[in-house]
N, C-alpha and C positions, 0 to 999 in steps of 0.2 A: 505493498499500500503506500502512496506514496505519500510523506509526509507534509508538502509544500502542497498549495492549490494551483490548478493550472493558471489560473491568471496571473498569479503571482512568480510564479516560474516565465511566462512570457513575457509581462510587461514590468512587475518591479526590479526583478533583478537586474534587466538590462537597464532603468531608467536611474537606478544608485550606482552600475558601473558607470554610466555617463556622464553622471552628478560629479563623481569622482576625477576623471579624468577630464571633465573640464573645470574644477578646481586645480588638479596639477598644468594643466595647461594657463590656467591664471598667475600661478606662481613663474610658470617660464616667462610669461612675458614682462610681468612684475621684472623679473632677473634681470632683463635685456634693457631695462629703463620705460618702457611701455605703459601707459595706462591700461588695464586689463579690461576695465568697465567699458571703456572709448572702444577699445579694441574688440570688443564683443557687438557694440552697439552698430560699429561701421560695419562686420562681417552680416549682421540680421538683415541692418538696409541693403547692402548690397546683393543678400542672395533673397530675400522674401520680401522686400520694404517694393519693391517696382515690379509692372508687368516684366520688362527687361530679365531683372532677377531674378522672377520666377523662370521666367524662359529659360536660362539657361542651368536654375539648379534643377529644372527635368530634362533636359539635355544629356545633361550628366548623368543623371537618375537612370535615365531611361539605358543607357550602356552597361549601368552596374547591378541594374535587375536583370539582366540578360546573363552577364556573368555571375552573377550572385545564386542564380537561379541554376546554372549550371555546377558551379559546384556545392549546391544545396542537394542537388538529383543525386550524384555524385557519393555524398555524404550520407545518405539516407542507405545504401551498400557499402559502407563503410571504406569506398576508397578517395583518395585523398588526390583529386586531377587539381595539382599545380598548373596546367599546360593552358590556362584558359585565354592568357595572351595570345598564345602562336592561334591557336583555335580559331580568336576572333581577327588574328591576321590573315586566314586563310579564308576565313568567312567573306572579309574584304574583299579577297583575291577573285572568289565563286561571284560576288555583286558584281562586280568588275568584268569579268567575261560574258557573265549575261546581259550587261546590257553595251557592255561596246561592238560587238560582234553581231547581236541580234535587232534588229529594225522592229522594236518595240512601239505600236502605234499610239498606246496612250501609257501615262504612269502607272495607271489601277494593273494592267498588264503586267507593265514592265516591273510594279512593285512586287508581284507574285514570283516574275521570275528573279528578282534578286533575293527576297526572302530563300525561295526554294535553293539555289546557288548560294547563298551562305550558311544555311542549315547543312545541305549536302557537304561541301568545302569544310568545314567546321566538324562536320561527325567521322568525314575521313581520316581526318588529322587526328580524331581522337583513336582510329581504329586500330593501329599498329601499338601503339601502347596499352590497350585493351587486351590485344590478341600476345602481347607478350607478359602480360600481367597473366593472364588465364590460363595461358599453353605454356609458357616458359616458369614463370614465376620471378620475372623482372619485378623489381618494385615499381609502383604505378607513378610514387613520387620523381623517382629519379630519370622514368623515360620522359614525364611531360615537362622536368624542367627542361632535358634537354632539349625538346621536341620546340620550346621555345624559340631557342638562338637557331635551330635548322630551319625553322618557318621564317625567323628576320631574315637571317643568309639567303632563301629561298628569294624572296618576296623583292630583296635589292638585285639577284641575277635576274628574275621576271621582267625587273620595271626598267632596268638599265638595257638590259639585250631585246627585248619584245616588245612592252608594253609604253615604252618611253618614246612621243611622236618625232622626228627625224629633224634633225636642228635644234630640239630644245636640251636644255641644262638641266633642267629640275628635274629629280629622279623619279616622275609620277607620270600617270597614264594620261591619255586625252580627257577631255570634256565629256561627258557623256550629253546626248540631245537635249536640249532647252525644254522639249513638252516631257521629258522624264523629272523634272523636278518634283521632289516632292513638296508636297500644301503643306502649309506650317499648322499647329493646331488652330492657331487664331480663327483661320480660313475654315477651315472645318466646320468649329462652334458656329461662325457666322455663316455658312450654308446652311445648320442647322436651327435658323432663328433665334441663337441664344448669343446676345451682345458683348461684343470680346476685344481688348485691345489690342492695338496690332502688336504681333513682336513675329518676328523670324528665325529665333533660335532651335525652340523646340518645333518639331515637325509628327508627324502622325504615324513614326513608328513610335512614339510614347504609348499608343494605344495597342500597339503590337505588342508592346511588353507585357502589359497590363493582362491581355487577351494570354500570352504566354505564362503570366502565374496565374490565372485560369486555371489552365489547360493541364499544367503541373498540378494542381491540387486536384483536380479528377483525376488523372494516371497515378498519381500516390495515395489516395484514400479511396477512390471508388472505383478501381478496374484490379483484374486479378496481379496483372502485371504490376502494379503499383506495391500490391500485398506480397509478391514472391520480392523484389528488389530489397522492401522493407525486412521482410523474415530474413533475407541473406545478409543483411548489413547486421540484427542481434544475434546470430549465429549461423556460421555456415555450417557448422555439421548438422546442428535442427534443421536445416533448411536442405540438404542433400538427404539425410532421413525422411524430409518429406515427399521428396522427388523432383525438387527445384535443382535445376541443371548450375552446376557454378562458372561454368565457362559460360554458356548462353547470357545468365545475367549480367556475367561483368562486363562483355561485349556491348551488350544491346543499353546497360545503363551511362557505359562510356559512349557511345553511339549517341543518346538522347543528350548527356551534357555536352558534348562538343556541337550536337547541333545547336545545342541554346546558345551557347560563349558564340558562335560563329554568324547566330543571327543579330549580334550586336554592329557587324560591318552593315548592314542597312541602313540603321543610324548616321554611322562616321561618314561612309564614303558615297552612298547614293544622297542622303540626308543633308548631311552637312557641307562637305567638301568636294559633291559632285565629282567625283573624280578620285581612284587610289593614289593613295599616298603612303611614305615608307612608316611613317612613327603614327597611325591615325590612331592606335589604341592606346596608347598615351598611360599605362599600366592599369586600364582598366580590369586587365584579367587578374594582376593580383588584387585588388582592391574588393574584386566578387567574392575572396575567399573573407576576408574581412568582412565583408556583409552576409556572408552566408552562415557566420559564427554569431554577428551579433542578430542577425534575424531566427538562430534558433532552426537554420534548415526549411523554417515554413513558408510555403509562399506570400503572407500576411507581413509576416515581419521583416522578410528580404525587400519586399517591396519599401517598407517603411523605413528599413537602413539603407535603402539605396538614399532614398530623396535625404536623407542624413548627413549621405554622403557625397550627394552633388552640392547639398547645402555647405560643405567646409569646403569643397572644391571651389564653386564660386564667392563664396565669404572671403577666401584664401587669396583670389585672384586680386579681390577689393582690397583687402589689406595691403596687398602689394603694391598696389598703383598709387594708393594714398595715404600710404604711411612709409615709416624706415624697415617696417616691420618685414624680415626677408618671406620668400614663397614657400623655403624650407620650413618654416615655422610650422606651416598648415601640416606638413609629412609628418613633423613631430605629435601635430594635437590627432593626427589618425593615429598613429602609431602607439598612444598613448588609449586610444578607444579599446585600439585591436585587443594592448596588453591586457584592460581593465575587463573588455568584453571575453577574451578568450583564455589568456595563461590565466589571468589572477579570477578567474570566473567563480573558482570556490572561495576566493576570500571574502568575498559577497554572497554567496548562496549558503554557506556552512551555519555562520549567524545567524541568517534568515529561516534554514531549514528548525534549528534549535529553539527560534522565535515560536513558531507553529505549534512545533510540538511539545512547548511546555504550555499552552495556550490549549491545547487541543487536552493536555491530562489536566486539566484544570477546570476545562468544560466537562469532560467523562465524569457520570456517577461513581461515588464509591464502593465496593462489594458490600453486597448486601450481609448483613449480621444473621445469623441463626439463633431463636432465644434460647436463655441457659435453661438448661433441662433441671425439671426439678431434683430436686437431692431426695436420695432413698433412704 
């Protein structure tokens, strides 16, 4: 029986961890000679205080939702997918190939093709580490890290040798056709009759990210495959005894995980740059690990955590622009969030469990006393 209620597990533990990370972050800002209150105010105003700020916050959150879901799905099978960065790179390549060489008549059809290309290329890049883990016993952490570097080198080679237009110095592909530009979220809401302020930073890929979160929830808790993935993650030996094939589950789980990470390429390549760039992922694959940890590998938690990290990214950009606080400090704050929500999770969880256990024991009725027997 769980000592702590579910709401405390999902909400209270991450909230206290965040509060501790915020306190330590404030002390760090104070130590470098800046006002932590003013810095916090500037971050809030820059990230969520305007339509533009919200737009960029949600743009970054879109990337983190995809990579967070990718890591979360793998976590449920006790697979630590560190390869989200490389899988997102290959997903971007799939988007570029789908849009550069096939003349799609409209952005809606192009979006479907780009999403399929991104998911297939991301899943394909995750397949080899999955196969090596399942068949050869190679550790998934090592192989996925290696494949991040291989993906980067492969992308450099393809851009410079094949995809870069003739005479262009910048290592990037040609721009996609103008009619394939993704509409912004603002234009979609306006078309639905909802009044929205103009902003061109977040596009319809955000809606695809939310739909992916719903799909992951349905997969993991409403399908037989999801049950098999979670059963395998809880106990491989018990899963094998129940007839679940470990090789099949490992490969399928990593294919789903890689496909989700690859979908990030739709946002960065088709939605933002409108061409394939070298460093379009910008570390989002690694941030996905923190997002999944903080979100407790649940799609709702992943979405909330992704928005928080989007806030940190956009707020950090504003800090670097308007103050002397370096952008690297945001990396420190992110590290503190990861530290408290991940590595030091038990530091918060164990005292809370003791508190809930003590409260439960106080509420529990005492043992009934039997009436004393009459003396003989």
